[in-house]
C-alpha positions, 0 to 999 in steps of 0.5 A: 643329441648324445649321438653326435659326440659319439659319432664324431669320436668314432669318425675321428678314431677311424680317420686316425687309424686309416692315417696310421695304416697309410703312414706305415705303408709309405714307410715300408715303401720308403725303406724298400726304395732306400735299400734298392738305392743303396744297392745301386750306389754300391754297384756303381761304386764297384764298377767305377773302382774296376774301371779305374784300376784297369785304367780304361778311359772308355769304360769310365766314360761309359759309366759316367755317360749314363744316369750318373751325370748331372746337369748344371743350372745352364742345362748342359751335362757335366760329364760323359758324351753329352758334355762333349767327351768322346769315347 
């Protein structure tokens, strides 16, 4: 009878330890992804600034025709060539 509480306690502590390890690994991945996202946003921002300062409409359309566009609830693209703009 005395073994059951000890076993339950050990199982609980082992599960807690595994949960903490998994949580730490997920946090590391999230931080890495966040840094990558920030770098991509900064790159897109600099490209947008360059295209705006040179007043190059084709370059702006090319920039916004890619992954920077979204879709409205209707499913129609909001910018770029898919929205009907031509370059």
